C-alpha positions as CSV (number, residue, x, y, z in Angstrom):
1,M,81.8,104.5,112.5
2,S,82.3,104.6,116.3
3,Q,85.1,102.9,118.3
4,S,84.1,101.2,121.5
5,R,85.7,102.1,124.9
6,R,87.3,98.6,125.0
7,L,88.9,99.0,121.5
8,S,90.0,102.5,122.5
9,L,91.8,101.1,125.5
10,I,93.4,98.3,123.5
11,E,94.6,100.8,120.8
12,A,96.0,103.1,123.5
13,G,97.7,100.2,125.3
14,I,99.5,98.9,122.2
15,N,100.5,102.5,121.3
16,V,101.9,103.1,124.8
17,L,103.5,99.7,125.2
18,T,105.5,100.3,122.0
19,G,106.4,103.7,123.3
20,Y,107.6,102.1,126.6
21,V,110.0,99.8,124.8
22,L,111.3,102.6,122.7
23,A,111.7,104.8,125.8
24,I,113.8,102.1,127.6
25,L,116.0,101.7,124.6
26,L,116.4,105.4,124.1
27,Q,117.1,106.0,127.9
28,L,119.9,103.4,127.8
29,F,121.8,105.7,125.3
30,L,120.6,109.1,126.4
31,Y,121.1,109.0,130.1
32,P,124.8,108.2,129.9
33,A,125.2,110.9,127.2
34,F,123.9,113.4,129.7
35,G,126.0,112.0,132.6
36,L,123.0,110.4,134.3
37,Q,123.7,107.1,136.0
38,V,120.7,104.8,136.7
39,T,120.4,101.1,137.1
40,F,118.4,99.1,134.6
41,A,115.7,98.6,137.3
42,Q,115.5,102.4,137.8
43,N,115.3,102.8,134.1
44,L,112.3,100.5,134.0
45,K,110.6,102.3,136.8
46,I,111.1,105.7,135.3
47,A,109.8,104.5,131.9
48,G,106.9,102.8,133.8
49,A,105.8,106.0,135.3
50,F,105.7,107.7,131.9
51,L,103.9,104.7,130.5
52,L,101.0,105.1,133.0
53,V,100.7,108.8,132.3
54,S,100.9,108.2,128.6
55,L,98.3,105.4,128.7
56,L,95.8,107.6,130.5
57,R,96.5,110.6,128.2
58,S,96.1,108.5,125.1
59,Y,92.9,106.9,126.2
60,L,91.3,110.1,127.3
61,L,92.2,111.9,124.1
62,R,90.8,109.1,122.1
63,R,87.5,109.2,124.0
64,M,87.4,113.0,123.7
65,F,87.8,112.9,119.9
66,E,85.3,110.1,119.7
67,A,82.8,112.2,121.7
68,L,83.5,115.2,119.4
69,A,82.9,113.0,116.3
70,Q,79.7,111.7,117.7
71,G,78.5,115.3,118.4
72,R,79.1,116.3,114.8
73,N,77.3,113.2,113.5
74,S,74.1,113.8,115.4
């Protein structure tokens, strides 16, 4: 069974969005523990940069593995 590009993007988006929320929460505790002082807005921007990279990475890996699976099934 094959996954469409649209469904791959939706799956990657949900995965990354949950990671974004977890990253923000974790950064709120970790940054002060390491002596880093950032505003909440800066925290959101930092997490947002990682969100974009993670979304692209997740989508591309999903499509790569889908292509590999299709190659084995043909």
